[in-house]
C-alpha positions as CSV (number, residue, x, y, z in Angstrom):
1,M,110.2,81.0,79.5
2,L,110.3,78.1,77.2
3,I,113.3,76.0,78.3
4,L,114.0,72.5,79.5
5,C,113.1,72.1,83.2
6,P,116.4,72.9,85.1
7,T,118.3,70.4,87.1
8,V,117.6,70.3,90.8
9,R,120.5,71.9,92.5
10,A,122.0,70.7,95.8
11,T,121.8,73.1,98.7
12,A,123.3,73.2,102.1
13,R,120.0,71.9,103.3
14,T,119.3,68.2,103.1
15,A,115.9,66.8,102.1
16,V,114.9,70.0,100.2
17,R,113.1,68.9,97.1
18,A,112.3,72.3,95.5
19,S,114.0,72.9,92.2
20,A,116.3,75.8,92.3
21,G,115.7,76.3,88.6
22,V,111.9,77.1,88.8
23,A,110.5,79.2,91.5
24,P,108.0,79.8,93.0
25,A,106.0,77.4,90.8
26,V,106.9,73.7,90.6
27,C,108.4,72.4,87.3
28,L,105.5,72.0,84.9
29,V,106.7,69.6,82.2
30,L,105.2,69.2,78.7
31,V,105.8,65.9,76.9
32,A,103.9,66.5,73.6
33,A,100.9,67.5,75.8
34,A,100.0,68.5,79.3
35,P,101.2,66.1,82.1
36,L,99.0,63.2,82.9
37,A,97.3,63.0,86.3
38,G,99.7,61.8,89.0
39,Q,102.7,62.1,86.7
40,R,105.8,63.5,88.5
41,P,107.7,66.1,86.6
42,T,111.3,65.2,85.8
43,A,114.2,67.7,85.9
44,R,116.3,68.3,82.8
45,P,119.2,70.7,82.3
46,D,118.3,74.1,80.8
47,T,121.6,74.4,78.9
48,T,120.3,72.3,76.0
49,A,117.0,74.1,75.5
50,R,115.9,73.8,71.8
51,G,112.6,73.3,70.0
52,D,111.2,69.9,69.1
53,S,110.9,70.4,65.4
54,A,114.3,69.0,64.6
55,A,113.7,65.7,66.5
56,P,114.2,62.7,64.3
57,A,111.2,60.5,63.5
58,G,110.5,58.0,66.2
59,A,112.6,59.8,68.7
60,R,111.4,60.2,72.3
61,P,109.7,63.6,72.7
62,R,111.8,66.2,74.6
63,A,110.5,67.7,77.8
64,I,109.8,71.4,77.3
65,Q,109.3,73.8,80.2
66,L,107.3,77.0,80.2
67,R,108.7,78.9,83.1
68,P,106.4,81.1,85.1
69,V,107.9,84.5,84.2
70,T,105.2,86.7,85.6
71,V,107.3,89.4,87.4
72,V,108.8,86.8,89.7
73,A,111.1,85.5,86.9
74,T,113.2,82.3,87.1
75,P,116.9,82.4,87.4
76,T,118.4,84.5,84.5
77,E,119.7,82.3,81.7
78,R,123.4,82.6,81.0
79,G,122.6,82.8,77.4
80,A,120.5,85.9,77.8
81,P,122.0,89.1,76.4
82,L,122.3,90.9,79.8
83,G,124.5,91.0,82.9
84,A,123.2,89.1,86.0
85,T,124.8,87.4,89.0
86,H,123.3,84.3,90.6
87,V,123.7,83.6,94.3
88,D,122.8,80.1,95.5
89,A,121.9,78.8,99.0
90,A,125.2,77.0,99.4
91,T,127.1,80.3,99.0
92,I,124.7,82.1,101.4
93,A,125.2,79.5,104.0
94,V,129.0,80.1,104.3
95,T,129.0,83.9,104.0
96,P,129.6,85.7,107.4
97,S,127.4,88.7,106.6
98,N,126.0,91.1,109.2
99,S,122.9,92.0,107.1
100,P,121.1,91.2,103.9
101,Y,122.9,94.2,102.4
102,D,126.3,92.8,103.4
103,L,125.3,89.4,102.1
104,L,124.9,90.8,98.5
105,R,128.1,92.9,98.9
106,Q,130.0,89.7,99.7
107,T,128.3,87.4,97.1
108,A,127.3,89.6,94.1
109,G,129.7,92.6,94.2
110,V,126.9,95.1,95.1
111,A,128.1,98.4,96.4
112,V,126.7,98.9,100.0
113,H,126.9,101.8,102.4
114,E,125.2,101.0,105.7
115,Q,123.8,104.0,107.6
116,G,124.7,103.0,111.1
117,Q,121.1,102.1,112.1
118,G,119.5,98.8,113.0
119,P,117.4,96.5,110.8
120,G,114.4,98.4,109.6
121,F,116.4,101.4,108.5
122,A,117.2,100.9,104.8
123,S,120.8,101.1,103.9
124,D,122.3,102.2,100.5
125,A,122.7,99.4,97.9
126,S,124.1,100.7,94.6
127,L,124.5,99.2,91.2
128,R,126.5,100.8,88.3
129,G,127.3,104.0,90.2
130,F,123.8,105.1,91.3
131,S,123.8,106.8,94.7
132,S,120.7,104.9,95.7
133,D,120.0,106.6,99.0
134,H,118.1,103.9,101.0
135,S,118.5,101.6,97.9
136,T,115.8,103.5,96.0
137,D,117.4,102.9,92.6
138,V,117.3,99.1,92.9
139,A,114.1,97.1,92.8
140,L,113.7,94.3,95.3
141,W,111.1,91.5,94.7
142,I,110.5,88.5,96.9
143,D,108.5,85.7,95.3
144,G,106.7,88.3,93.1
145,V,106.0,90.9,95.8
146,P,107.8,94.3,95.4
147,V,109.4,95.7,98.6
148,N,110.2,99.3,97.6
149,E,107.8,101.7,99.2
150,P,106.1,104.3,97.0
151,V,104.9,107.7,98.3
152,N,107.4,107.5,101.2
153,G,108.3,110.8,102.8
154,H,111.8,109.8,103.9
155,A,112.9,108.5,100.5
156,E,110.7,107.5,97.5
157,G,111.1,103.8,97.0
158,Y,112.5,103.3,100.5
159,N,113.8,99.7,100.2
160,D,114.3,97.8,103.4
161,W,116.0,94.4,102.6
162,N,115.8,93.3,106.2
163,V,112.5,91.6,105.4
164,L,114.4,88.7,103.9
165,F,114.1,85.5,105.9
166,P,117.6,84.1,105.4
167,G,116.8,80.4,106.1
168,G,114.0,80.4,103.5
169,V,116.0,81.8,100.6
170,Q,116.5,79.4,97.7
171,D,118.5,81.7,95.5
172,I,118.9,85.3,94.4
173,D,119.5,87.0,91.0
174,V,121.0,90.4,90.8
175,I,120.1,91.9,87.3
176,R,122.2,94.8,86.3
177,G,120.5,97.6,84.4
178,P,116.8,98.1,83.5
179,T,116.9,95.2,80.9
180,S,113.9,93.2,82.0
181,A,110.4,94.2,81.0
182,L,109.0,92.4,84.0
183,F,110.1,95.1,86.4
184,G,109.0,98.7,86.3
185,N,109.2,101.4,89.0
186,F,112.5,101.6,90.9
187,A,114.3,99.1,88.6
188,L,116.5,102.0,87.4
189,S,119.9,100.6,88.0
190,G,118.8,96.9,88.4
191,V,116.8,94.3,90.2
192,V,117.4,92.0,93.2
193,N,115.0,89.1,92.6
194,V,114.6,86.6,95.5
195,R,113.0,83.2,95.4
196,T,112.2,81.2,98.5
197,L,112.0,77.4,99.0
198,E,108.6,76.0,98.1
199,R,109.0,72.7,100.0
200,M,111.3,70.8,102.3
201,S,111.1,67.6,104.5
202,G,111.8,67.6,108.2
203,T,112.7,70.3,110.7
204,E,115.8,72.4,111.3
205,A,116.7,74.3,114.4
206,T,119.7,76.7,114.4
207,V,121.3,78.6,117.2
208,T,123.9,81.3,116.6
209,G,126.2,83.3,118.8
210,G,128.8,85.9,118.0
211,A,130.7,89.0,118.8
212,F,129.0,92.2,120.3
213,G,126.4,90.2,122.1
214,R,124.9,88.6,119.0
215,G,122.4,85.8,119.5
216,E,120.0,84.2,117.1
217,G,117.6,81.3,117.0
218,M,115.8,80.0,113.9
219,L,113.3,77.2,113.4
220,L,112.5,76.0,109.9
221,T,110.1,73.1,109.1
222,G,108.2,71.9,106.1
223,F,106.6,69.0,104.3
224,D,106.7,67.5,100.8
225,H,103.6,65.6,99.6
226,G,105.1,64.9,96.2
227,A,102.9,65.7,93.2
228,T,100.2,67.3,95.3
229,G,102.2,70.0,97.0
230,G,104.5,71.1,99.9
231,G,105.4,73.9,102.2
232,V,107.9,75.7,104.4
233,L,107.3,77.4,107.7
234,G,109.9,79.4,109.6
235,L,110.4,81.6,112.8
236,R,113.5,83.6,113.6
237,F,114.6,85.9,116.4
238,A,117.9,87.8,116.5
239,R,119.5,90.4,118.8
240,E,122.8,92.2,119.1
241,D,124.3,94.9,121.3
242,G,126.3,96.4,118.5
243,F,130.0,97.4,118.2
244,R,129.2,100.9,119.4
245,P,127.2,102.0,122.6
246,N,123.5,102.6,122.1
247,A,123.6,100.4,118.9
248,G,121.6,97.3,120.0
249,Y,118.6,95.9,118.2
250,N,116.0,93.1,118.3
251,L,114.5,91.4,115.3
252,G,111.7,88.9,114.9
253,Q,110.6,87.2,111.6
254,G,108.0,84.8,110.4
255,H,107.9,83.0,107.0
256,A,105.5,80.7,105.4
257,R,105.0,79.3,101.9
258,L,102.5,76.6,100.8
259,V,102.0,75.1,97.3
260,H,99.1,72.8,96.2
261,D,98.1,71.2,92.9
262,L,94.4,71.7,92.4
263,A,94.4,69.6,89.2
264,P,97.0,68.5,86.6
265,G,98.6,71.6,85.4
266,V,96.8,73.9,87.9
267,R,98.7,75.1,91.0
268,V,98.0,77.5,93.8
269,D,101.0,79.0,95.7
270,G,100.7,81.2,98.8
271,G,103.2,83.0,101.0
272,V,103.5,85.3,104.0
273,E,106.4,87.3,105.3
274,L,106.3,88.9,108.8
275,Y,108.9,91.2,110.2
276,S,109.4,93.3,113.4
277,S,112.4,95.2,114.6
278,G,113.5,97.8,117.1
279,W,116.8,99.5,117.4
280,R,118.9,102.3,119.0
281,S,121.3,104.5,117.1
282,P,124.6,105.9,118.2
283,G,124.7,108.5,115.3
284,Y,127.6,109.6,113.2
285,L,131.2,110.4,114.2
286,S,133.2,113.4,113.3
287,A,136.1,112.9,110.9
288,D,138.6,113.3,113.8
289,E,136.7,110.9,116.1
290,F,136.7,108.3,113.3
291,A,140.4,108.7,112.6
292,A,141.1,108.3,116.3
293,G,138.9,105.2,116.6
294,Q,136.6,106.8,119.2
295,Y,133.7,104.5,118.4
296,D,132.3,104.9,121.9
297,V,130.9,108.4,121.2
298,V,127.1,108.6,121.2
299,S,125.5,111.6,119.5
300,N,122.1,111.4,121.0
301,P,121.1,108.4,123.2
302,S,117.4,108.9,122.4
303,D,117.9,108.2,118.7
304,G,116.5,104.9,117.3
305,G,113.3,103.4,115.9
306,F,111.1,100.4,115.0
307,K,109.7,98.8,111.9
308,R,106.8,96.4,111.3
309,R,106.0,94.9,108.0
310,A,103.7,92.1,106.7
311,Q,103.1,90.9,103.1
312,E,100.8,88.2,101.9
313,R,100.7,86.6,98.4
314,V,98.7,84.1,96.5
315,S,99.6,82.9,93.0
316,L,97.6,80.8,90.5
317,S,99.3,79.1,87.5
318,V,97.5,77.2,84.8
319,L,99.3,75.1,82.2
320,A,97.3,74.2,79.1
321,G,99.1,72.8,76.0
322,S,102.0,75.1,75.1
323,A,100.8,78.1,77.1
324,L,101.2,79.0,80.8
325,W,99.0,81.6,82.5
326,R,100.0,82.9,85.9
327,T,98.5,85.5,88.2
328,T,99.9,86.8,91.5
329,A,98.0,89.0,93.9
330,Y,99.5,90.5,97.1
331,A,98.9,92.8,100.0
332,T,101.4,94.7,102.2
333,Q,101.1,96.5,105.5
334,S,103.9,98.5,107.2
335,R,104.6,100.9,109.9
336,W,107.9,102.4,110.9
337,S,109.0,105.2,113.3
338,L,112.4,106.7,113.8
339,F,114.1,109.4,115.8
340,L,117.1,110.8,114.0
341,T,119.4,113.7,115.0
342,I,120.4,115.7,112.1
343,P,124.0,117.2,112.0
344,P,125.6,120.0,111.4
345,A,128.3,118.4,113.5
346,G,129.1,114.8,114.1
347,G,130.0,112.8,117.2
348,Q,129.7,114.4,120.6
349,F,128.6,117.7,118.9
350,E,125.9,116.2,116.7
351,G,123.3,116.6,119.5
352,T,123.4,120.3,118.9
353,G,121.5,119.6,115.7
354,S,117.8,119.1,115.6
355,Q,116.2,115.7,116.3
356,T,113.3,114.7,114.1
357,E,110.7,112.1,114.5
358,E,109.3,110.4,111.4
359,E,106.5,108.0,111.2
360,D,105.1,106.1,108.2
361,R,101.9,104.0,108.2
362,R,101.1,102.3,104.9
363,H,99.2,99.6,103.2
364,G,98.9,98.5,99.6
365,Y,97.6,96.0,97.1
366,G,98.9,94.7,93.8
367,A,98.6,92.0,91.2
368,T,100.3,90.8,88.0
369,S,99.0,88.5,85.4
370,A,100.7,87.2,82.3
371,L,100.4,84.6,79.6
372,T,103.5,82.9,78.2
373,W,103.5,80.6,75.1
374,A,106.0,78.8,72.9
375,L,107.2,80.4,69.7
376,P,107.7,78.3,66.5
377,R,111.5,78.3,66.9
378,A,113.2,77.9,70.2
379,G,111.9,80.7,72.4
380,E,108.8,82.1,74.0
381,A,106.7,85.3,74.3
382,T,105.0,86.8,77.4
383,V,102.2,89.4,77.5
384,G,101.1,90.7,80.9
385,V,99.6,93.5,83.0
386,E,100.5,94.9,86.4
387,G,98.5,97.0,88.9
388,R,99.5,98.4,92.2
389,W,97.9,100.8,94.7
390,D,99.6,102.2,97.8
391,E,98.6,104.6,100.6
392,S,101.0,106.2,103.1
393,Q,100.3,108.4,106.1
394,Y,103.6,110.3,106.8
395,E,104.3,112.4,109.8
396,N,107.4,114.5,110.6
397,Y,108.0,116.3,113.9
398,Y,110.8,118.3,115.4
399,T,111.6,116.7,118.8
400,T,113.8,116.9,121.8
401,A,114.7,113.5,123.5
402,R,111.7,112.0,121.7
403,A,109.3,114.7,123.0
404,R,107.5,116.5,120.1
405,D,108.2,120.3,119.9
406,S,106.5,121.2,116.6
407,V,105.1,119.7,113.4
408,N,107.1,119.7,110.3
409,A,104.9,117.7,107.9
410,L,101.6,115.7,108.0
411,V,100.6,114.3,104.7
412,T,98.7,111.4,103.1
413,G,100.0,110.1,99.8
414,R,98.2,107.7,97.4
415,Q,99.6,106.2,94.3
416,L,98.0,104.0,91.6
417,L,100.2,102.3,89.1
418,G,99.0,100.5,86.0
419,A,101.3,98.8,83.4
420,V,101.3,96.5,80.4
421,F,104.4,94.7,79.3
422,V,105.6,92.3,76.7
423,Q,108.7,90.2,76.6
424,G,110.1,87.4,74.5
425,H,113.1,85.9,72.9
426,T,113.7,83.6,69.9
427,D,116.7,81.9,68.2
428,V,116.7,83.6,64.8
429,T,119.4,81.1,63.8
430,D,121.4,78.5,65.5
431,R,123.9,81.2,66.5
432,L,121.7,84.3,67.0
433,R,119.3,84.9,69.9
434,V,117.2,88.1,70.0
435,D,115.3,89.4,73.0
436,V,112.6,92.1,72.7
437,G,110.4,93.7,75.3
438,A,108.7,96.9,76.4
439,R,106.6,98.3,79.2
440,Y,104.1,101.1,79.5
441,D,103.7,102.4,83.0
442,A,101.1,105.1,84.2
443,L,101.4,106.5,87.7
444,G,98.8,108.6,89.3
445,T,99.8,110.2,92.6
446,R,97.6,112.2,95.1
447,S,99.0,114.3,98.0
448,T,96.7,115.5,100.8
449,P,98.4,117.6,103.5
450,D,96.7,117.6,106.9
451,G,94.0,120.2,106.7
452,G,94.9,121.2,103.1
453,E,93.7,120.7,99.6
454,A,94.7,117.6,97.6
455,T,96.9,117.8,94.6
456,R,97.1,115.2,91.8
457,A,99.3,114.4,88.9
458,T,99.8,111.6,86.4
459,H,102.9,110.5,84.6
460,A,103.5,107.9,81.9
461,V,106.8,106.2,81.0
462,V,107.5,104.0,78.0
463,S,110.4,101.5,78.6
464,P,111.6,99.6,75.5
465,K,114.0,96.7,75.8
466,F,116.1,95.1,73.1
467,G,119.0,92.6,73.3
468,A,120.9,90.2,71.1
469,L,123.5,87.5,71.6
470,Y,125.6,85.9,68.8
471,R,127.4,82.7,69.5
472,L,130.8,83.0,67.9
473,T,131.6,79.5,69.0
474,S,129.9,76.9,71.1
475,L,131.7,78.4,74.1
476,L,131.9,82.2,73.3
477,G,129.2,84.7,72.6
478,V,129.1,88.4,72.0
479,Y,126.0,90.4,73.2
480,G,124.5,93.8,73.5
481,N,121.4,95.5,74.8
482,V,119.6,98.8,74.9
483,S,116.9,99.5,77.5
484,R,115.1,102.3,79.4
485,G,114.2,102.4,83.1
486,F,112.7,104.8,85.6
487,R,111.9,105.5,89.2
488,S,109.7,108.1,90.9
489,S,111.4,111.1,92.3
490,D,111.9,111.8,96.0
491,G,109.2,114.1,97.3
492,V,106.2,113.0,95.2
493,I,104.3,112.4,98.4
494,T,104.2,116.2,98.8
495,D,104.6,117.3,95.2
496,P,103.0,114.8,92.8
497,T,104.0,116.9,89.8
498,L,107.6,115.8,90.1
499,T,108.6,114.0,86.9
500,P,110.1,110.4,87.2
501,I,113.8,109.9,86.8
502,T,114.6,108.0,83.6
503,A,117.7,106.4,82.2
504,W,118.7,105.0,78.8
505,A,121.1,102.0,79.3
506,Y,123.6,100.6,76.8
507,E,125.6,97.4,77.3
508,G,127.9,95.2,75.2
509,G,130.2,92.4,76.0
510,L,131.4,88.9,75.8
511,K,130.2,85.7,77.6
512,L,132.2,82.5,77.9
513,T,130.6,79.3,79.1
514,R,132.2,75.9,79.4
515,G,130.5,73.4,81.7
516,D,130.5,75.0,85.2
517,A,132.9,77.7,84.1
518,Y,131.5,81.1,83.3
519,A,133.0,84.5,82.5
520,R,131.6,87.8,81.4
521,A,133.2,91.2,80.4
522,A,131.1,94.1,79.4
523,L,131.1,97.9,78.7
524,F,128.1,99.8,79.9
525,R,126.7,103.4,79.8
526,M,123.6,104.9,81.4
527,D,122.4,108.4,80.6
528,V,120.1,109.8,83.2
529,S,117.5,112.5,82.7
530,N,115.8,114.5,85.4
531,E,118.6,113.7,87.7
532,Q,117.8,114.5,91.4
533,S,120.4,115.7,93.8
534,I,119.5,115.6,97.5
535,N,121.1,117.4,100.4
536,P,121.2,114.6,103.1
537,I,121.2,117.1,105.9
538,T,118.2,119.2,105.0
539,L,116.6,116.6,102.7
540,L,116.0,119.3,100.1
541,A,116.1,118.1,96.5
542,T,117.0,119.7,93.2
543,N,115.5,118.1,90.1
544,G,116.0,118.5,86.4
545,G,119.7,117.6,86.0
546,R,121.5,115.0,83.9
547,S,124.2,112.5,84.7
548,R,126.1,109.6,83.1
549,R,127.4,106.3,84.4
550,Q,129.9,104.4,82.2
551,G,132.4,101.7,82.9
552,V,133.5,98.1,82.7
553,E,132.1,95.0,84.4
554,V,133.9,91.7,84.7
555,E,132.5,88.6,86.3
556,W,133.8,85.0,86.5
557,R,133.2,81.7,88.2
558,V,135.9,79.1,87.3
559,P,136.4,75.6,88.9
560,V,140.1,75.3,89.4
561,V,139.9,71.8,90.9
562,A,137.1,69.4,90.0
563,A,135.6,67.0,92.5
564,P,133.9,64.3,90.4
565,A,134.0,61.7,93.1
566,A,132.0,62.0,96.4
567,G,135.2,62.1,98.4
568,G,137.2,64.4,96.1
569,V,137.9,68.0,96.9
570,G,136.9,70.8,94.5
571,A,137.7,74.4,94.4
572,T,136.2,77.4,92.6
573,L,137.5,81.0,92.0
574,S,134.8,83.7,91.5
575,G,134.7,87.4,91.2
576,D,132.4,90.3,90.3
577,W,133.9,93.8,89.6
578,T,132.5,97.1,88.4
579,F,134.9,99.9,87.4
580,N,132.8,103.0,87.0
581,D,132.9,106.7,86.1
582,A,129.7,108.3,87.5
583,R,129.5,112.0,86.9
584,Y,126.9,114.8,86.9
585,R,126.6,116.4,83.5
586,T,124.3,119.2,84.6
587,A,123.1,119.2,88.2
588,A,122.9,121.2,91.4
589,I,122.1,120.7,95.0
590,A,119.9,122.8,97.3
591,P,122.0,124.5,100.0
592,D,121.3,124.5,103.7
593,D,120.6,128.2,103.9
594,G,118.1,128.4,101.0
595,G,120.5,130.3,98.8
596,D,121.7,129.6,95.3
597,P,122.2,125.8,94.5
598,A,125.7,124.5,94.4
599,V,126.6,123.5,90.9
600,L,127.8,119.9,90.5
601,D,128.5,119.8,86.7
602,G,131.4,117.4,85.9
603,L,131.8,116.2,89.5
604,R,131.4,112.6,90.6
605,V,128.0,111.4,91.6
606,Y,127.5,111.5,95.4
607,N,127.8,108.2,97.3
608,T,129.5,106.3,94.5
609,S,132.9,104.6,94.2
610,K,135.3,104.4,91.3
611,Y,135.2,100.6,91.6
612,V,133.5,97.9,93.6
613,G,134.7,94.4,93.6
614,L,134.4,90.9,95.0
615,A,136.9,88.0,94.8
616,A,136.2,84.6,96.4
617,F,137.7,81.1,96.8
618,D,135.4,78.3,97.6
619,V,136.6,74.8,98.5
620,G,135.0,71.6,99.7
621,P,134.5,67.9,98.9
622,G,131.7,66.6,96.6
623,S,130.2,64.9,99.6
624,R,129.7,68.3,101.3
625,A,131.1,66.9,104.5
626,W,132.7,70.4,104.9
627,R,133.1,73.5,102.8
628,A,134.9,76.8,103.2
629,R,134.9,80.3,101.6
630,V,137.6,83.0,101.7
631,S,136.5,86.3,100.1
632,G,137.5,89.9,99.8
633,T,135.3,92.9,99.2
634,F,136.9,96.0,97.6
635,N,135.7,99.6,97.5
636,G,137.5,102.2,95.4
637,P,137.9,105.9,95.9
638,Y,134.5,107.2,97.2
639,S,132.6,110.5,96.7
640,P,130.7,111.4,99.9
641,F,127.3,113.0,100.1
642,D,127.1,116.8,100.2
643,E,130.9,117.3,99.7
644,P,131.3,118.6,96.1
645,G,134.6,117.5,94.5
646,V,135.8,115.4,97.5
647,V,137.0,111.9,96.8
648,T,138.2,109.7,99.7
649,G,140.5,106.7,99.7
650,A,139.8,103.1,98.9
651,W,139.5,100.2,101.3
652,A,139.3,96.4,101.2
653,L,138.0,93.8,103.7
654,L,138.8,90.0,104.1
655,H,136.2,87.5,105.2
656,V,136.4,83.8,106.1
657,G,133.4,81.3,106.5
658,G,132.8,77.6,106.5
659,A,130.7,74.7,107.6
660,V,131.3,71.1,108.7
661,D,128.9,68.2,108.9
662,L,128.9,66.6,112.4
663,G,126.9,63.6,111.4
664,R,129.5,61.2,112.9
665,L,129.0,62.8,116.3
666,A,125.3,63.6,116.1
667,R,123.0,62.7,113.2
668,G,121.8,65.7,111.3
669,A,124.1,68.2,113.0
670,E,126.2,70.9,111.3
671,L,128.6,73.5,112.7
672,S,129.2,76.7,110.7
673,G,130.7,80.0,111.3
674,G,132.9,82.8,110.0
675,V,134.8,85.9,110.6
676,R,134.0,89.2,108.9
677,N,136.7,91.8,108.4
678,V,139.4,89.4,109.5
679,L,142.1,92.0,109.4
680,D,140.1,94.4,111.6
681,R,140.3,97.2,108.9
682,R,138.9,100.6,109.9
683,Y,136.7,101.9,107.1
684,P,133.8,104.2,106.6
685,E,130.4,102.8,105.6
686,L,129.0,106.2,104.7
687,I,130.3,109.8,104.7
688,A,127.9,112.7,104.4
689,G,128.6,116.4,105.0
690,G,131.8,115.7,106.9
691,V,130.3,113.1,109.3
692,I,131.0,109.4,109.2
693,S,129.1,106.1,109.8
694,P,132.0,103.7,110.7
695,G,132.1,100.1,109.4
696,Q,131.9,97.1,111.6
697,P,135.3,96.0,113.0
698,R,136.4,92.3,113.1
699,T,133.5,90.1,114.2
700,F,132.7,86.4,114.4
701,E,129.7,84.1,114.7
702,V,129.2,80.4,115.2
703,S,126.0,78.4,114.4
704,L,124.9,74.9,115.3
705,R,122.2,73.4,113.1
706,L,120.2,70.3,113.9
707,R,118.1,68.5,111.3
708,R,115.4,65.9,111.9
């Protein structure tokens, strides 16, 4: 987008020179023309972005930035007419989370229901009251690579956030609603857009220990060659025994990112993410066992699984005059296998259900390419294309203690996606900004059962986007947007004729910005067509229904004590709340016995809460010699899976985290740690058909980081 190059933000990591405002490409600055050879770009605040036409004669030209928006997208502007939450590296560093899902729950107010499995088994992340089984209603992108898995037999769009390499994350945007034309399939309720560090100087080694046998080691190193490029390399290993028996896991990760300037205005940027995990599962508890705190019950000791994933990316950006062209190409490979005992009963009786083995082998390729150029007034326009091809070999067996008894399903799914998109914004007047965009997506899916005939189907979705923001004053603006989004239905790997789920989204609200202070309040509504209801026990799906999500969102970040001097202490209050009424309008769910579907009309959408909230207090000196964070996460009355009309009680958790610089004792040393669920509150992560996945009790961790 056309803005001034953003200011480099300080992070918890010293010697990092990557700008948090532009990722993954370096700031490419225009001063009347393309930058001269060897000229180092300078950072300028993005809050004063305007065109040059009004500059007085003889004035020094203003630096204008064309941001590489191709699918990756830079941090969402506060002046954009949409709702988004930005999470920076400093906040991530002092958040005592137990997973990437919990990290977003504690920093961005995302509703999360973890499923009691280890890393590699996707949990449920939800925005605006979407049930999002395995986070399928939320699109996750890391440096321009989509993570959601198409043609997946377990859940279409299966979305495993555990691929995130925590030490390499620069910042994260959580975009609410399908408002951006840069994201297509699975961006139904919103997008989690992750950017990683493009360069750093020196080496960091971090060792972590904590409750329930937690141990972790991470090595992060990099280089910065100034105008010619830089890089970041990382390795991580983590293990934990778990707070329940038979709940341990091991996790290994690799991360690499390299950038290099081929010529003035021409940059190549490559990255690799590697990930491997293995885990055991204790299974669900019955309601009575959960109420009694009998967490030591194991349903089936042979349950568990493993996950392997690799993704590679290369991006090329070319800056010429007032235009920026950027292309990103990527490849992904993955294999996961899991053994899962299906209820009817929970706890010690769950083993009387049937254990299944599922295995998914897949690979895919994709690319995006877009051209962005400046508009006559302050603004820019982007036109681009996207293509993606994925193949999955899915196997499902009935098993006993991991021994195969019979075959349930053997199928190969292939999906080809092609899309064109346009997005832009302009300041119509000094007060009025208008954003316009649209996508056209075509999906062709082919299903080939083992030994059977292939079936094919094609679907097309048009997704218009429109938004406007009017500045009532220099501090206060009113905004609104209308957009459409979609995702593929569960089960397309076996039935490609299933129509995608679509939603029209409407949002309107107020934004207040004054210096570092920011607040937003909005009303939203999302009308869903071809709603899909899934029985989580039998995995049978019923399509063709309708539903509606509507409610209120409030978000704020307010400095209550400023810290202008290096030795001064500053404090900030922040929060992010969604109050939501999510109800089926016309829907049904397939029963266990194959009889008539259970009618859900007027009932609350499964796996959603009446409200989800976050409140936090951050404090620390300007020198960053130490910093601390106290936060609370709140979950309102909750509607479980497969329990029509049932709504359970609310719960709230308290968390404390912090870090202190030990430079006086050892140069480059930092001690950090935290306690999650300080009050040791007993709460359910997930309830389905009368069985419960319990939430983690009070736990702590301590980390020592050394920098050289």
